[in-house]
C-alpha positions as CSV (number, residue, x, y, z in Angstrom):
1,M,2.9,-27.8,-15.9
2,P,5.2,-25.1,-14.6
3,A,8.3,-24.3,-16.6
4,F,11.8,-23.5,-15.3
5,T,14.9,-22.0,-16.8
6,Y,18.2,-23.4,-15.6
7,T,22.0,-22.8,-15.8
8,A,24.2,-25.9,-15.3
9,K,27.6,-27.3,-16.0
10,M,28.3,-30.4,-18.0
11,E,30.8,-33.1,-17.1
12,D,33.4,-31.5,-19.5
13,G,33.0,-28.1,-17.8
14,R,30.9,-26.4,-20.4
15,T,28.1,-24.1,-19.1
16,V,24.6,-24.8,-20.6
17,K,21.3,-22.9,-20.3
18,G,17.9,-24.2,-21.1
19,A,14.3,-24.7,-20.0
20,I,12.6,-27.7,-18.4
21,E,9.0,-28.5,-17.4
22,A,8.4,-30.1,-14.0
23,P,5.7,-30.1,-11.3
24,S,8.0,-28.2,-8.9
25,R,11.5,-26.8,-8.6
26,S,12.6,-29.9,-6.7
27,A,11.4,-32.2,-9.4
28,A,13.2,-30.0,-12.0
29,L,16.4,-30.3,-10.0
30,E,16.1,-34.1,-9.8
31,R,15.6,-34.4,-13.5
32,L,18.6,-32.3,-14.3
33,H,20.8,-34.3,-11.8
34,R,19.7,-37.5,-13.6
35,Q,21.0,-36.0,-16.8
36,G,24.4,-35.7,-15.2
37,L,24.3,-31.9,-15.0
38,I,25.8,-29.8,-12.1
39,V,23.0,-27.3,-11.5
40,L,24.0,-23.7,-10.8
41,Q,20.6,-22.1,-10.9
42,V,16.9,-23.0,-11.5
43,V,14.4,-20.3,-11.7
44,S,10.7,-20.4,-12.4
45,K,9.8,-18.7,-15.7
46,K,7.3,-16.6,-13.9
47,A,10.0,-15.2,-11.7
48,A,12.6,-15.0,-14.4
49,S,10.4,-12.9,-16.8
50,K,10.3,-9.3,-15.5
51,P,7.5,-7.1,-16.7
52,L,8.3,-3.8,-18.3
53,F,6.7,-1.9,-15.4
54,T,7.1,-3.6,-12.1
55,K,4.6,-3.0,-9.4
56,K,5.6,-1.6,-6.0
57,V,5.1,-4.0,-3.1
58,K,2.2,-2.6,-1.1
59,L,1.2,-3.4,2.5
60,D,-1.8,-5.3,1.2
61,D,0.4,-7.6,-0.8
62,L,2.7,-8.2,2.1
63,A,-0.3,-8.8,4.3
64,V,-1.6,-11.5,1.9
65,F,1.8,-13.1,1.8
66,A,2.0,-13.2,5.6
67,R,-1.5,-14.5,6.0
68,Q,-1.1,-17.3,3.5
69,M,2.2,-18.4,5.1
70,A,0.6,-18.3,8.5
71,T,-2.2,-20.6,7.3
72,L,0.2,-23.0,5.6
73,V,2.6,-23.2,8.5
74,D,-0.2,-23.6,11.0
75,A,-1.5,-26.5,8.9
76,G,1.8,-28.3,9.3
77,I,3.1,-27.7,5.7
78,P,6.9,-27.3,5.6
79,I,8.2,-23.7,5.1
80,V,9.9,-24.6,1.8
81,S,6.7,-26.1,0.3
82,G,4.7,-23.2,1.7
83,L,6.9,-20.6,0.1
84,E,6.8,-22.4,-3.3
85,A,3.0,-22.6,-3.1
86,V,2.6,-19.0,-2.1
87,A,5.0,-17.7,-4.8
88,D,2.9,-19.3,-7.5
89,Q,-0.3,-17.6,-6.3
90,L,1.0,-14.0,-5.7
91,E,-0.3,-11.5,-8.2
92,N,2.3,-8.8,-7.6
93,P,5.2,-9.8,-10.0
94,T,7.8,-8.0,-7.8
95,L,6.8,-9.8,-4.6
96,R,6.5,-13.1,-6.5
97,E,10.1,-12.7,-7.7
98,V,11.2,-11.8,-4.1
99,V,9.4,-14.7,-2.5
100,T,10.9,-17.1,-5.2
101,K,14.4,-15.9,-4.1
102,V,13.5,-16.5,-0.5
103,Y,12.2,-20.0,-1.4
104,E,15.4,-20.8,-3.3
105,A,17.5,-19.6,-0.3
106,V,15.5,-21.7,2.2
107,E,15.6,-24.7,0.0
108,G,19.4,-24.3,-0.1
109,G,19.6,-24.6,3.7
110,M,19.2,-21.0,4.9
111,N,16.7,-20.3,7.6
112,L,13.7,-18.1,6.8
113,T,14.8,-15.1,8.8
114,T,18.2,-14.9,7.0
115,A,16.5,-15.4,3.6
116,I,14.0,-12.7,4.2
117,A,16.7,-10.3,5.6
118,K,18.5,-10.6,2.3
119,Q,15.5,-9.0,0.6
120,S,15.5,-6.0,2.9
121,S,14.4,-3.7,0.1
122,T,11.0,-5.4,0.2
123,F,10.7,-6.6,3.9
124,S,10.9,-4.0,6.6
125,P,12.9,-4.4,9.8
126,L,9.6,-5.0,11.6
127,F,8.8,-7.9,9.2
128,I,12.3,-9.4,9.6
129,S,12.3,-9.0,13.4
130,M,8.9,-10.7,13.9
131,V,9.9,-13.6,11.7
132,R,13.1,-14.0,13.7
133,A,11.1,-14.0,16.9
134,G,8.6,-16.5,15.5
135,E,11.4,-18.9,14.4
136,A,13.2,-18.5,17.8
137,S,10.1,-19.1,19.9
138,G,8.7,-21.9,17.7
139,H,5.4,-20.0,17.1
140,L,6.0,-18.9,13.6
141,A,2.4,-19.4,12.5
142,E,1.0,-17.3,15.3
143,V,3.6,-14.5,14.7
144,L,2.9,-14.4,11.0
145,S,-0.8,-14.2,11.7
146,R,-0.2,-11.3,14.0
147,L,2.0,-9.7,11.5
148,A,-0.7,-10.1,8.8
149,T,-3.2,-8.4,11.1
150,Y,-0.8,-5.5,11.7
151,L,-0.2,-5.0,8.0
152,E,-3.9,-5.2,7.2
153,K,-4.7,-2.5,9.8
154,S,-1.9,-0.3,8.7
155,A,-3.0,-0.6,5.0
156,A,-6.6,0.2,6.0
157,L,-5.5,3.4,7.8
158,Q,-3.4,4.4,4.8
159,R,-6.3,3.9,2.4
160,K,-8.6,6.0,4.6
161,V,-6.1,8.9,4.7
162,R,-5.5,8.6,0.9
163,T,-9.2,8.5,0.2
164,A,-9.8,11.5,2.3
165,C,-7.2,13.4,0.3
166,I,-8.4,12.4,-3.2
167,Y,-11.5,14.6,-3.3
168,P,-10.0,17.8,-2.1
169,A,-7.0,17.3,-4.4
170,I,-9.2,16.8,-7.4
171,V,-11.4,19.8,-6.7
172,I,-8.3,22.1,-6.0
173,S,-6.6,20.8,-9.2
174,M,-9.7,21.5,-11.3
175,A,-10.1,25.0,-9.7
176,V,-6.4,25.8,-10.5
177,L,-6.7,24.6,-14.1
178,I,-10.0,26.5,-14.7
179,T,-8.6,29.7,-13.2
180,T,-5.3,29.3,-15.2
181,F,-7.3,28.8,-18.4
182,L,-9.3,31.9,-17.8
183,M,-6.2,33.9,-17.1
184,I,-4.2,32.9,-20.1
185,K,-6.9,32.4,-22.7
186,V,-10.0,34.5,-21.9
187,I,-8.7,37.5,-20.0
188,P,-6.2,38.6,-22.8
189,V,-9.1,38.7,-25.3
190,F,-11.0,41.2,-23.1
191,K,-7.8,43.1,-22.4
192,D,-7.3,43.7,-26.2
193,M,-10.9,44.8,-26.5
194,F,-10.6,47.3,-23.6
195,N,-7.4,48.7,-25.0
196,Q,-9.1,49.3,-28.4
197,L,-12.0,51.0,-26.7
198,D,-9.6,53.2,-24.7
199,I,-11.8,53.4,-21.6
200,E,-10.8,53.9,-18.0
201,L,-10.8,50.5,-16.2
202,P,-11.9,49.9,-12.6
203,L,-9.2,49.0,-10.1
204,S,-10.3,45.4,-9.8
205,T,-10.1,45.0,-13.6
206,K,-6.6,46.5,-13.7
207,I,-5.5,44.1,-11.0
208,L,-7.1,41.2,-12.9
209,M,-5.2,42.2,-16.1
210,A,-1.9,42.5,-14.3
211,T,-2.4,39.1,-12.7
212,S,-3.2,37.6,-16.1
213,D,0.1,39.0,-17.5
214,A,2.0,37.6,-14.6
215,I,0.4,34.2,-14.8
216,Q,1.3,33.9,-18.5
217,W,4.9,34.3,-17.6
218,L,4.7,31.9,-14.7
219,V,2.9,29.0,-16.5
220,L,6.1,27.3,-17.9
221,P,8.1,27.7,-14.6
222,G,5.0,26.4,-12.7
223,I,4.8,23.3,-14.9
224,V,8.6,22.7,-14.4
225,L,8.2,23.2,-10.7
226,C,5.3,20.7,-10.5
227,F,7.7,18.0,-11.8
228,V,11.0,19.0,-10.2
229,G,9.6,20.2,-6.9
230,P,8.4,16.8,-5.5
231,V,11.7,15.2,-6.6
232,F,13.8,17.9,-5.0
233,F,11.7,17.8,-1.8
234,K,12.0,14.0,-1.5
235,Q,15.7,13.6,-2.6
236,V,17.2,16.7,-1.1
237,I,15.1,18.2,1.7
238,M,13.8,14.9,3.2
239,K,17.2,13.2,3.0
240,N,18.8,15.9,5.2
241,P,18.1,15.1,8.9
242,K,17.8,18.7,10.0
243,S,15.4,19.8,7.2
244,R,13.4,16.6,7.7
245,L,13.1,17.3,11.4
246,W,11.9,20.8,10.7
247,C,9.3,19.6,8.1
248,H,7.9,17.0,10.5
249,R,7.9,19.3,13.5
250,T,6.1,21.9,11.3
251,L,3.5,19.3,10.2
252,L,2.7,18.3,13.8
253,N,2.3,22.0,14.9
254,M,0.0,23.0,12.0
255,A,-3.5,24.1,13.0
256,V,-5.8,21.6,11.4
257,V,-3.6,18.9,9.9
258,G,-1.2,18.8,12.8
259,P,-3.5,17.0,15.3
260,I,-4.5,14.5,12.7
261,A,-0.9,13.7,11.8
262,R,-0.1,13.4,15.5
263,K,-3.0,10.9,16.1
264,I,-1.9,8.8,13.1
265,A,1.7,8.7,14.3
266,I,0.8,7.7,17.9
267,A,-1.6,5.0,16.6
268,K,1.2,3.6,14.4
269,F,3.7,3.7,17.3
270,A,1.3,1.9,19.7
271,R,0.3,-0.7,17.1
272,T,3.8,-1.5,16.0
273,L,5.3,-1.7,19.5
274,S,2.3,-3.8,20.7
275,T,2.7,-6.3,17.8
276,L,6.5,-6.6,18.4
277,I,6.1,-7.2,22.2
278,K,3.3,-9.8,21.7
279,S,5.6,-11.6,19.2
280,G,8.4,-11.9,21.7
281,V,10.7,-9.1,20.5
282,P,12.7,-7.5,23.3
283,I,11.6,-4.0,24.3
284,L,14.9,-2.4,23.3
285,S,14.9,-4.0,19.9
286,G,11.2,-3.2,19.6
287,L,11.7,0.5,20.3
288,E,14.6,0.6,17.8
289,I,12.4,-0.9,15.1
290,V,9.5,1.5,16.0
291,A,11.8,4.5,15.7
292,E,13.1,3.3,12.3
293,T,9.6,2.7,10.9
294,S,7.8,5.6,12.5
295,G,7.9,7.8,9.4
296,N,8.2,11.0,11.5
297,R,11.6,12.4,12.6
298,V,10.1,14.0,15.7
299,L,8.6,10.8,16.9
300,E,11.7,8.8,15.9
301,L,14.0,11.0,18.2
302,A,11.5,10.8,21.0
303,V,11.4,7.0,20.8
304,L,15.2,6.7,20.6
305,Q,15.4,8.9,23.8
306,V,13.0,6.6,25.5
307,R,15.1,3.6,24.4
308,A,18.3,5.2,25.8
309,S,16.5,5.9,29.1
310,I,15.2,2.3,29.4
311,K,18.8,1.1,28.7
312,E,19.9,3.0,31.7
313,G,17.3,1.4,33.9
314,E,14.3,3.7,33.7
315,N,10.7,2.7,32.9
316,I,9.0,3.6,29.6
317,A,6.4,6.0,30.9
318,A,8.7,8.6,32.5
319,P,10.9,9.3,29.4
320,L,7.7,9.3,27.2
321,A,6.3,12.1,29.4
322,A,9.6,14.0,29.4
323,G,9.7,14.0,25.5
324,K,6.4,16.0,25.4
325,V,5.5,14.4,22.1
326,F,2.9,11.9,23.5
327,P,-0.3,13.2,25.2
328,P,-0.7,12.6,28.9
329,L,-3.5,10.1,28.2
330,V,-1.0,7.8,26.3
331,V,1.6,8.2,29.0
332,R,-0.8,7.2,31.8
333,M,-2.2,4.2,29.9
334,I,1.4,3.0,29.1
335,A,2.3,3.5,32.8
336,I,-0.7,1.4,33.9
337,G,0.3,-1.3,31.3
338,E,3.8,-1.4,32.8
339,Q,2.5,-1.7,36.4
340,T,0.1,-4.5,35.6
341,G,2.4,-6.4,33.3
342,R,0.0,-6.0,30.3
343,L,1.9,-3.4,28.3
344,D,1.1,-5.0,25.0
345,D,-2.6,-5.1,25.7
346,M,-2.6,-1.4,26.8
347,L,-0.7,-0.4,23.7
348,T,-3.3,-2.2,21.6
349,K,-6.0,-0.2,23.3
350,V,-4.1,3.0,22.7
351,A,-3.7,2.1,19.0
352,E,-7.4,1.3,18.6
353,F,-8.4,4.5,20.3
354,Y,-6.2,6.8,18.2
355,E,-7.0,4.9,15.0
356,E,-10.7,5.6,15.7
357,Q,-9.9,9.2,16.6
358,S,-7.9,9.6,13.3
359,E,-10.7,8.2,11.2
360,T,-13.2,10.5,12.8
361,A,-10.9,13.6,12.4
362,I,-10.2,12.8,8.8
363,A,-13.9,12.3,8.0
364,G,-14.7,15.6,9.8
365,L,-12.0,17.5,7.9
366,T,-13.1,16.1,4.6
367,S,-16.7,17.2,5.3
368,A,-15.5,20.7,6.3
369,I,-13.1,21.2,3.4
370,E,-15.8,20.6,0.7
371,P,-17.9,23.7,1.3
372,V,-14.8,25.8,1.9
373,I,-13.3,24.8,-1.5
374,I,-16.6,25.5,-3.2
375,A,-16.9,28.9,-1.6
376,V,-13.3,29.9,-2.5
377,L,-13.8,28.7,-6.0
378,G,-17.0,30.7,-6.3
379,V,-15.4,33.9,-5.0
380,V,-12.4,33.5,-7.4
381,I,-14.6,32.8,-10.5
382,G,-17.2,35.4,-9.5
383,G,-14.5,38.0,-8.9
384,I,-13.0,37.3,-12.4
385,V,-16.5,37.6,-14.0
386,I,-17.4,40.8,-12.2
387,S,-14.0,42.4,-13.0
388,I,-14.5,41.6,-16.7
389,F,-18.0,42.9,-16.9
390,L,-17.6,46.1,-14.8
391,P,-16.0,48.0,-17.7
392,I,-18.7,46.7,-20.1
393,F,-21.5,47.9,-17.8
394,K,-19.6,51.3,-17.4
395,L,-19.3,51.6,-21.2
396,T,-23.0,50.7,-21.7
397,Q,-24.1,53.4,-19.2
398,A,-21.9,56.0,-20.9
399,L,-23.4,55.1,-24.4
400,S,-26.9,55.4,-22.9
């Protein structure tokens, strides 16, 4: 039987704390009221006990929550009961605690949108707006199901990008570690030997020795930079609007990575806006949410410019074309969607097309990177070996 911790006041005004077992939180409240206690707080022990290391709430976890709630609401189960049931089944302790807080707020008389909005650190503006639209329209189950589908597709695309980056990152890291080990451990041994023999070294060997000396001085600063650099980049550079805009614009204009990043951004834009429009969110609110959740400053400014133009009475296609961020194909498809009154369906087609394009481009890049990395690694290691053995060959010939 589930256990709950409670805080309550007795008739004489004293505050008491304790634990109680009950089938549900409602049953625990009823038992405490029968004891003459004025209940201040009742929390499930699962939610009350925080683990030492809390897990971050991922898109997959939010998708599971939205999918389960959609199923329960569609089956006619009240939202309060649904939240209680889902909270007990969630594996992520952070999300379980958040959903328990939402459940307690809804049980206290708050509507679902307001309760979720209070947990804005976990639920994005997109999530909150769609729940609000679902409650307002009376189609909460359908909207939650659509939201779950959106989160599942977004999580799948993230996984594919992450998976494509893992192999090159591992190979490059191993290459850097092996090269650094050779430079700081192996090369100095040969350097001492060559100095004792007092022979004239080839140019490549001299360059190798000088590089080894420099790397030995740079190892400690390099290690510090590996830890401090990402934090500085995230907390300082990416927090500044101008530097963030420059970084995102540079990313989109890069030779190989840029087109892939642009395809992913367009797919996310189209998928998000399509989901919001289908859920009944107004176009202006939808564009504001899309800009906020775009993840790219260049795209964010372009979408905000589109929103401002629509507010002044223009259609969506013209300002999209003027921004020069979206390809002509996307602009034409959105214009057709506006003319036919099927903008949401056309945005879905755009999202599916660019998601497929992104996956193909990522797979192609991964396949192309593998031989390039191996070739570079072979040249570096081979160059080190040749530079080491050239003086030895020269010395052997002289002795012969």
